[in-house]
C-alpha positions in Angstrom: -22.7 21.7 -16.7 -21.8 24.7 -15.0 -19.7 24.4 -11.9 -20.9 27.2 -10.1 -21.4 28.1 -6.2 -25.2 26.4 -6.1 -23.4 23.1 -6.9 -21.9 23.0 -3.1 -24.2 21.4 -1.3 -22.8 21.2 2.6 -23.9 18.0 4.8 -22.4 19.3 8.1 -19.9 22.0 9.7 -16.2 21.7 10.5 -16.2 20.2 14.1 -13.6 17.5 15.8 -11.1 17.6 12.9 -8.7 18.8 15.5 -9.7 16.8 18.2 -9.7 13.6 16.6 -7.7 13.7 13.3 -7.1 10.1 13.0 -10.9 9.2 12.1 -10.0 11.7 9.0 -6.3 10.6 7.9 -5.4 7.6 9.4 -3.3 9.1 11.8 -0.6 12.0 12.8 2.8 10.5 12.0 4.3 9.9 8.8 1.3 8.3 6.7 -1.1 11.0 7.9 0.9 13.8 7.0 1.4 13.1 2.9 -2.6 11.9 3.7 -2.8 15.7 3.6 -0.8 16.4 0.1 -3.3 13.1 -1.7 -6.0 14.8 -0.6 -5.3 18.8 -1.8 -4.1 16.3 -5.6 -7.1 14.4 -5.3 -9.1 17.9 -5.7 -7.4 18.3 -8.7 -7.9 14.8 -10.1 -11.5 15.2 -10.0 -11.3 18.1 -12.3 -8.9 15.5 -14.9 -11.6 13.0 -14.5 -14.2 16.2 -15.8 -11.8 16.3 -18.6 -11.3 20.4 -17.3 -7.6 19.9 -16.4 -4.3 18.8 -17.7 -1.3 20.3 -15.6 -0.9 19.3 -11.5 2.1 20.6 -10.0 3.4 20.3 -6.4 5.8 22.1 -4.2 7.4 21.3 -1.6 9.0 24.4 0.0 12.0 25.1 2.4 9.7 26.0 4.8 7.9 22.6 5.0 4.8 24.0 3.4 3.6 21.9 0.4 1.2 23.6 -3.0 -0.5 22.2 -5.0 -1.6 24.2 -8.5 -4.0 23.1 -11.1 -5.3 24.4 -14.3 -9.0 23.4 -13.6 -11.9 25.2 -13.9 -11.0 26.7 -10.2 -12.8 26.7 -7.1 -16.3 28.7 -6.9 -15.9 32.0 -5.4 -19.2 33.5 -6.2 -21.5 33.4 -2.5 -23.3 30.2 -1.3 -27.2 30.5 -1.7 -27.6 29.5 1.7 -24.1 30.4 3.7 -24.2 33.5 1.4 -20.1 33.2 1.8 -17.9 33.0 -1.0 -17.8 29.1 -2.0 -14.7 28.1 -1.5 -14.5 29.6 1.8 -17.8 26.8 2.5 -15.3 24.3 1.2 -12.5 24.8 3.1 -13.9 25.5 6.2 -16.9 23.3 6.3 -17.1 19.2 6.6 -18.9 17.5 3.6 -18.6 20.4 1.4 -18.2 20.2 -2.4 -19.2 19.7 -6.0 -19.2 16.0 -5.8 -22.4 15.2 -4.0 -24.4 16.6 -7.0 -24.4 15.3 -10.1 -24.0 18.1 -12.7 -20.1 19.2 -11.2 -18.8 16.0 -11.3 -19.7 12.9 -13.2 -17.0 10.9 -11.9 -14.7 11.8 -8.7 -12.7 10.2 -6.2 -12.9 12.7 -3.1 -16.7 11.4 -3.1 -16.6 11.9 0.7 -16.0 15.7 1.0 -14.1 15.8 3.8 -10.7 16.3 2.3 -9.9 19.9 1.8 -11.5 20.9 4.5 -9.5 18.5 7.3 -6.2 19.7 5.6 -7.7 23.3 6.5 -8.6 22.5 10.1 -5.0 20.6 10.4 -3.0 23.3 9.1 -0.6 26.1 11.0 -1.8 27.7 8.1 -3.3 27.4 4.3 -3.9 30.1 2.1 -5.7 29.7 -1.5 -5.2 31.3 -4.9 -7.9 30.7 -7.6 -7.5 32.1 -11.2 -11.4 32.0 -12.6 -13.1 34.8 -14.4 -9.8 36.7 -15.5 -8.6 37.5 -12.0 -6.9 36.2 -9.3 -8.5 35.4 -6.1 -6.4 34.8 -2.6 -7.5 34.1 0.8 -5.5 33.0 4.4 -6.7 30.4 7.0 -4.8 29.9 10.4 -5.4 26.0 11.9 -8.7 26.1 9.9 -10.2 29.7 10.4 -10.4 32.4 7.6 -7.9 35.3 8.5 -9.7 37.9 6.1 -12.3 38.0 3.2 -11.9 36.4 0.2 -9.7 39.2 -2.2 -9.1 39.5 -5.7 -5.2 40.5 -5.9 -5.0 41.3 -9.3 -5.8 40.0 -13.1 -4.8 36.2 -14.3 -5.1 34.8 -17.8 -5.0 31.7 -15.8 -7.3 29.4 -14.6 -7.0 27.2 -12.0 -6.7 26.7 -8.1 -3.3 26.9 -5.9 -3.2 25.7 -2.3 -0.4 25.7 -0.1 -0.4 24.8 3.9 2.1 24.0 6.5 0.9 21.0 8.6 0.3 21.9 12.4 2.9 20.7 14.4 0.9 20.4 17.1 -0.9 18.0 15.4 1.8 16.4 13.8 4.6 14.2 15.3 6.3 13.9 11.7 6.0 17.5 9.7 9.0 16.7 7.1 7.9 15.5 3.7 9.3 12.7 1.9 9.8 13.7 -1.6 10.3 9.8 -2.7 6.7 9.3 -1.0 4.8 12.1 -2.8 6.5 11.1 -6.0 5.3 7.1 -5.7 1.7 8.7 -5.4 2.2 11.5 -8.1 3.5 8.6 -10.7 0.6 5.9 -10.1 -1.9 8.9 -11.2 -0.1 9.9 -14.0 -0.5 5.9 -14.8 -4.2 6.0 -14.5 -5.1 9.1 -16.0 -3.6 8.7 -19.6 -1.7 11.9 -20.8 -2.0 14.0 -17.7 0.9 15.8 -16.9 1.9 16.0 -13.4 5.6 17.4 -11.6 7.2 17.4 -8.2 9.5 20.1 -6.7 11.5 19.4 -3.9 13.2 23.6 -3.1 15.2 22.1 0.2 17.2 19.8 -2.5 16.5 20.8 -5.6 15.5 17.7 -7.0 12.7 17.4 -9.4 10.4 14.9 -11.2 7.7 14.7 -14.1 5.0 12.0 -14.7 3.2 11.6 -17.9 2.4 8.2 -19.1 0.6 8.5 -22.9 0.1 4.7 -22.6 -1.6 4.6 -19.4 -2.1 1.6 -17.7 -0.4 -0.3 -20.3 2.5 0.9 -19.5 2.0 0.8 -15.9 1.9 -2.9 -16.4 5.1 -3.0 -18.4 7.2 -1.4 -15.9 5.2 -3.9 -13.1 6.6 -6.6 -15.1 10.2 -5.2 -15.9 13.1 -7.4 -15.4 10.6 -10.4 -15.4 10.7 -13.0 -18.3 7.7 -12.5 -20.1 4.7 -14.8 -22.1 2.8 -12.0 -23.5 5.5 -9.5 -24.8 3.5 -6.7 -25.1 0.8 -6.3 -22.4 -3.2 -6.9 -23.5 -5.2 -3.8 -22.9 -8.7 -2.4 -23.2 -11.1 0.1 -22.1 -14.9 -0.2 -22.6 -18.1 1.9 -21.2 -21.1 -0.1 -19.9 -23.5 1.2 -18.5 -21.8 4.0 -17.8 -19.3 2.3 -16.0 -15.9 3.0 -17.7 -13.5 -0.8 -17.7 -9.8 -0.4 -18.5 -8.0 -3.6 -18.0 -4.2 -4.2 -18.9 -2.6 -7.4 -18.3 0.5 -9.4 -19.0 1.7 -12.3 -18.1 5.2 -13.5 -17.0 7.0 -17.1 -16.2 7.2 -16.0 -12.2 4.3 -17.8 -9.9 2.9 -14.8 -8.1 0.1 -13.0 -8.7 -0.2 -9.2 -8.8 -3.6 -7.3 -9.6 -3.9 -3.8 -8.4 -7.4 -2.4 -8.4 -8.3 1.1 -8.8 -12.0 3.0 -8.8 -11.9 6.6 -9.9 -8.1 6.5 -9.3 -8.5 5.7 -5.9 -6.7 2.3 -4.8 -8.5 -0.2 -3.5 -6.0 -2.5 -1.8 -8.7 -5.0 -0.5 -10.2 -5.4 -4.1 -14.2 -5.6 -4.3 -16.9 -6.2 -7.1 -14.5 -5.0 -9.9 -11.7 -7.7 -9.2 -13.8 -10.6 -9.0 -15.5 -9.6 -11.9 -12.5 -9.4 -13.3 -11.2 -13.0 -11.8 -14.7 -14.3 -13.2 -15.0 -13.1 -16.5 -10.5 -13.9 -17.0 -11.5 -17.8 -15.6 -14.6 -18.3 -17.6 -12.7 -17.3 -21.1 -9.5 -19.5 -20.7 -11.4 -22.2 -19.6 -14.0 -21.7 -22.3 -10.8 -21.5 -25.1 -9.4 -24.3 -23.9 -12.3 -27.0 -23.9 -13.2 -25.1 -27.8 -9.7 -26.1 -28.8 -9.3 -29.8 -26.7 -6.3 -28.7 -24.3 -8.8 -29.7 -21.8 -11.0 -32.9 -21.1 -14.7 -31.7 -21.3 -15.1 -32.7 -17.3 -11.6 -30.8 -16.7 -11.8 -27.1 -15.5 -8.5 -25.0 -14.5 -9.6 -23.2 -11.2 -8.9 -18.9 -10.9 -5.8 -19.8 -9.1 -4.3 -21.8 -12.1 -5.2 -19.1 -14.9 -4.0 -16.4 -12.6 -0.2 -17.7 -11.7 2.2 -15.3 -13.0 -0.4 -12.8 -14.0 0.3 -9.0 -13.5 -3.1 -7.0 -14.4 -3.9 -3.8 -13.6 -7.7 -2.8 -13.1 -8.7 0.8 -13.7 -12.5 1.8 -13.0 -14.6 4.4 -13.5 -18.1 5.0 -12.0 -20.9 7.5 -10.9 -21.5 6.7 -7.4 -19.0 4.1 -6.1 -20.1 2.6 -2.4 -16.7 2.0 -0.3 -16.8 -0.6 2.2 -15.4 1.8 5.1 -13.4 5.3 5.4 -10.7 4.5 3.8 -12.2 3.2 0.6 -9.9 -0.1 0.3 -12.9 -1.7 -0.8 -15.5 -1.4 -3.8 -18.9 -2.9 -2.9 -21.1 -1.4 -5.8 -22.8 -5.3 -7.0 -23.7 -4.2 -10.4 -20.1 -3.5 -10.6 -19.0 -7.5 -11.1 -20.9 -8.2 -13.7 -20.4 -5.7 -15.6 -16.7 -5.8 -15.7 -17.0 -10.0 -16.1 -19.0 -8.8 -19.2 -16.8 -6.8 -20.6 -13.3 -8.7 -19.8 -15.2 -11.6 -21.5 -15.4 -10.1 -24.6 -12.6 -8.2 -24.8 -10.3 -10.8 -24.1 -11.9 -13.9 -26.3 -12.0 -11.4 -29.4 -8.1 -11.0 -28.3 -7.3 -14.8 -28.1 -9.2 -15.3 -31.1 -6.6 -13.4 -33.0 -3.4 -14.2 -30.9 -3.6 -18.4 -30.6 0.0 -18.3 -29.8 -0.8 -16.2 -26.4 -3.6 -17.9 -25.1 -2.2 -21.7 -25.8 1.2 -20.3 -23.8 -0.9 -19.1 -21.1 -3.1 -22.5 -20.9 -0.3 -24.4 -20.7 1.4 -22.8 -17.6 -2.1 -22.8 -15.9 -2.1 -26.5 -16.0 1.3 -26.7 -15.2 0.0 -24.4 -11.8 -2.9 -26.9 -11.5 -0.5 -29.7 -11.6 1.4 -28.2 -8.7 -1.9 -26.9 -6.7 -3.0 -30.5 -6.7 0.1 -31.1 -5.3 0.2 -28.9 -2.3 -3.6 -29.8 -2.0 -2.6 -33.4 -0.9 0.3 -32.3 1.2 -2.2 -30.3 3.1 -4.3 -33.2 3.2 -1.9 -35.1 4.6 -0.5 -33.0 7.3 -4.4 -32.3 8.5 -4.8 -36.6 8.7 -1.9 -36.7 10.8 -2.4 -33.3 12.8 -6.2 -33.5 13.1 -6.0 -29.8 14.1 -6.5 -27.4 11.0 -5.6 -27.2 7.6 -1.7 -27.2 8.0 -1.7 -29.4 11.4 -1.5 -29.5 15.4 0.5 -26.4 16.4 4.2 -26.8 16.0 6.5 -28.2 18.8 8.8 -25.3 18.3 6.0 -23.0 19.3 6.0 -21.5 23.4 2.7 -20.4 23.1 0.8 -17.5 25.1 -2.0 -18.3 27.4 -4.2 -15.9 26.5 -6.5 -17.3 23.7 -8.0 -13.6 22.8 -6.0 -12.7 19.4 -7.3 -9.1 19.7 -4.3 -9.7 23.1 -1.9 -11.8 21.4 1.3 -11.7 20.0 3.5 -13.5 17.9 7.1 -13.0 18.1 9.4 -14.5 14.8 12.9 -15.2 15.6 16.3 -17.0 13.9 17.3 -19.8 15.5 17.5 -21.6 18.9 20.0 -19.1 20.6 17.6 -16.0 19.7 14.5 -18.1 20.7 15.2 -19.4 24.6 16.2 -15.4 25.5 12.5 -14.3 23.9 11.0 -17.5 25.7 12.4 -16.4 29.0 12.0 -13.1 28.5 8.5 -13.0 27.4 5.2 -12.5 29.1 4.0 -15.5 29.0 0.3 -14.3 29.2 0.0 -13.0 25.7 3.2 -13.3 24.1 4.3 -16.3 22.0 7.4 -17.2 20.3 8.5 -19.1 17.5 11.6 -19.7 16.6 12.8 -20.7 12.9 15.8 -22.5 11.8 18.1 -20.8 9.6 16.8 -18.9 5.8 13.7 -20.2 5.2 12.9 -20.3 1.2 12.5 -17.6 -0.8 8.8 -18.2 -2.1 9.5 -15.5 -5.1 11.6 -18.4 -6.8 8.8 -21.1 -6.3 5.5 -22.9 -6.5 2.9 -23.4 -3.6 3.9 -26.9 -3.6 7.4 -26.4 -2.7 6.8 -24.0 -0.5 4.2 -26.0 1.6 7.0 -28.3 1.7 9.4 -26.5 3.3 8.9 -27.3 7.4 9.6 -23.2 8.6 6.7 -22.1 6.5 4.6 -25.0 7.2 5.6 -24.0 10.8 4.5 -20.4 10.7 1.4 -21.2 8.9 0.4 -23.6 11.3 1.2 -21.0 14.1 -0.5 -18.5 12.2 -4.3 -20.3 11.5 -5.4 -18.4 8.7 -4.4 -20.3 6.0 -3.0 -18.9 2.2 -3.7 -15.6 1.1 -6.1 -15.7 -2.6 -7.3 -19.4 -1.7 -10.2 -21.1 -0.7 -8.4 -22.2 2.4 -7.9 -18.6 3.8 -9.7 -17.0 6.4 -8.4 -13.7 8.2 -10.5 -14.1 11.3 -8.9 -17.7 12.4 -5.5 -15.5 12.6 -4.1 -16.5 16.1 -2.4 -13.3 17.1 -3.3 -10.0 16.5 0.6 -8.7 16.7 3.1 -10.5 13.9 6.4 -9.4 14.8 9.6 -10.2 13.2 12.5 -10.1 15.6 15.9 -10.7 13.7 19.8 -10.2 14.6 20.7 -6.7 13.1 23.3 -8.1 11.0 23.6 -9.1 7.2 22.0 -12.3 7.9 19.3 -10.9 10.0 18.4 -8.8 7.7 18.3 -11.7 5.1 16.0 -13.7 6.8 13.8 -10.3 7.7 13.7 -9.9 3.4 13.2 -13.4 3.1 10.0 -13.1 5.6 8.5 -10.5 4.2 8.3 -11.8 1.0 6.8 -14.7 2.5 3.8 -12.1 4.0 3.6 -10.3 0.8 3.2 -13.1 -1.7 1.5 -15.2 1.1 -0.2 -13.4 3.8 -0.8 -10.1 2.2 -4.1 -9.3 4.1 -2.0 -9.3 7.1 0.0 -6.5 5.7 -2.8 -4.4 4.7 -5.0 -5.3 7.7 -1.9 -4.0 10.5 -1.2 -7.2 11.9 2.5 -7.1 11.1 5.4 -5.7 12.4 9.6 -5.2 12.8 10.9 -5.3 16.3 13.6 -3.0 16.8 16.3 -4.4 18.8 19.0 -2.2 19.9 22.8 -2.3 18.2 24.5 -0.8 21.2 24.7 -1.2 24.5 27.5 1.4 26.6 27.6 0.9 29.9 29.3 3.0 32.5 28.9 3.4 36.8 27.5 0.2 36.6 24.2 1.6 34.6 23.3 0.6 31.1 22.3 2.7 28.3 21.1 1.0 24.9 21.4 3.1 21.5 18.9 2.1 18.5 20.7 4.1 15.7 24.4 5.0 15.2 23.6 8.6 15.6 21.8 7.5 18.9 25.2 6.0 20.2 27.3 9.2 19.1 25.1 11.2 21.0 25.3 9.0 24.1 28.9 8.6 24.1 29.3 13.0 23.8 27.0 12.5 27.2 28.2 10.0 29.2 32.0 10.8 28.7 34.6 8.2 27.3 36.4 7.7 30.7 34.8 4.2 32.4 32.8 3.8 29.4 32.2 0.6 28.2 30.5 -0.1 25.0 28.8 -3.9 23.5 27.9 -4.1 19.7 24.9 -6.5 19.7 25.2 -8.4 16.4 22.3 -11.1 18.0 19.6 -11.6 20.1 21.4 -14.4 21.7 23.7 -12.0 23.1 21.1 -10.1 25.4 19.9 -11.6 28.7 16.2 -12.3 28.9 16.0 -9.2 30.9 17.5 -7.0 28.6 15.9 -8.0 25.7 12.3 -7.9 27.5 13.2 -4.1 28.6 14.9 -3.5 25.3 12.6 -5.5 22.6 9.9 -7.1 23.9 8.6 -4.7 26.6 5.0 -2.8 25.5 5.5 0.1 27.5 9.3 0.5 26.7 10.2 -1.4 23.4 9.9 0.1 19.5 8.3 -1.6 16.6 7.9 -0.7 13.0 4.5 -1.4 11.3 4.8 -2.9 8.2 2.5 -0.8 5.4 2.1 -0.7 1.9 2.7 2.9 0.4 3.5 2.5 -2.9 2.0 -0.6 -4.9 4.1 -0.3 -7.9 7.3 0.3 -5.8 6.9 -2.9 -3.5 6.2 -4.9 -6.8 9.2 -3.7 -8.5 11.7 -3.7 -5.4 10.3 -8.2 -4.6 11.0 -9.6 -8.0 14.1 -7.5 -8.4 15.4 -8.7 -5.4 14.2 -11.5 -4.8 13.5 -12.9 -8.4 15.5 -15.0 -10.3 16.8 -12.9 -12.9 20.3 -12.0 -11.8 21.1 -8.8 -13.8 17.9 -6.6 -12.6 19.4 -7.3 -9.1 23.2 -6.7 -10.1 22.0 -3.3 -11.9 19.9 -2.2 -8.6 22.9 -3.3 -6.0 25.8 -0.4 -8.3 22.6 2.1 -8.4 22.2 2.2 -4.5 25.6 0.8 -2.9 26.5 4.6 -2.1 23.4 4.5 -0.1 24.1 1.9 2.0 24.5 2.8 6.2 25.1 -0.4 7.9 27.6 -2.5 6.1 28.6 -5.4 7.8 31.6 -7.1 6.6 
């Protein structure tokens, strides 16, 4: 079907983007900045999905602008039948204008809201577009969303495709420096999800470049996610099938770890909160494994494995392509199409049944692991029931005695500080605002949950105290209820030394593996206490980085200057801790976000898993990048 101007439908004009940019891109800091690039790249990916493009090139230029070039069909340049302007101008200047609303141009698309490229244009100091189409090169420039002249033919060209280059507006964004690493992570992910497409990113500032092309698609993706783990099935199981116009692609592999990793995508968009496609996958997997186990006498007739049991040690990538996806919310984090669940469940059931019949040794190992998981889960349930009988308030018992709770009862107004040790806990309890700030001191280093089953994890007193304080239960289990979260800001506050970093990493591992919705919903933060206190003439100044310390020394001068290096929170008196780290008016905190699913999974497995060699290799490769070494 031809992709021409009459395929572009306009829903409403471009209004309010510059006034309320966060409505469209999430925020105006690092995440929102890079979202601009993703929106332009998504247009190129739509051409890939239409089988019209196989090459995408992204360049970060020296002036901090970014360009995206594809070899697709090129945005139409003929006049729009209603707006009497070139279609490319309509697309770039009008919200909800694009080829995704009408079935002729794109059967499958990720950018279904149609706000992407116009929002990029509206939030850029300048943007220029080049379209290679019909043997010509067309060019047009915009400033803050407004065209600076008509679309012009600048020459002949045998190429086809679209090149968009833009400079984010510093009046809008607090941060305008692109991260090569962040962009690379997303582009690599897209290469996995679009088998065979060639994607290149170049950075003119540093000379760095990377190319991505995954001929194995998501099977290759799963293999890399499980790199360094002890595998149950050496080769990932993979299949692709179209049913009722829904393309279902699944790859999965089992390892001897205890965690479950499921990454899901709809039309190449990462659905962080899953949805009906993930529900269908889980149901299909659980049913197939139980059916095989009962049929072959590996389970009693009245016995069955739960979904949690069969997913222990599972790494899976689910990628579906659907004509009309219904996402829950603007962020597209969860798929809502009810019909997709049954389609995915049926495909997974059929394909896995056939694979397991042909590979009995693999399924028997999976069932053996699932039975071990079942026993461990039963032990964990009994531990929860024992605590419930003793305490009586919730599944983990009464609130722990070490928790200094706040008086406010509205979770949206409450904060929980997780601190290490009694010394820091004492300062925090004295320095806090008791109305809305709660303090939970933890003794020593908590358990590394990456190496332990759930029943062992739940026996750890410090973890039980934390779970009880939070009130949600464990994620991905029938007990979990995010609405029971007692604090909508959960803040990890550890010492600025090696032990503090280790405790912070252990806590992040716990949240990632068992409380991940707190991260994806934006409830988890890391406090940033100062590293130094510089005193002169009775006045105190605080430095949070080495650079800030050096700048303050220059400004204050050496004479009469004293400097204290804080290695522990307990070294600060309550007033100092409040002023620097806990006062909402003056503190600095980092929100924990999951930017790159592949990289996050890999780093937790390498650093916290039980295989020594990958960890040793990581340390050797990154030793020279260490900034703060405590010796």
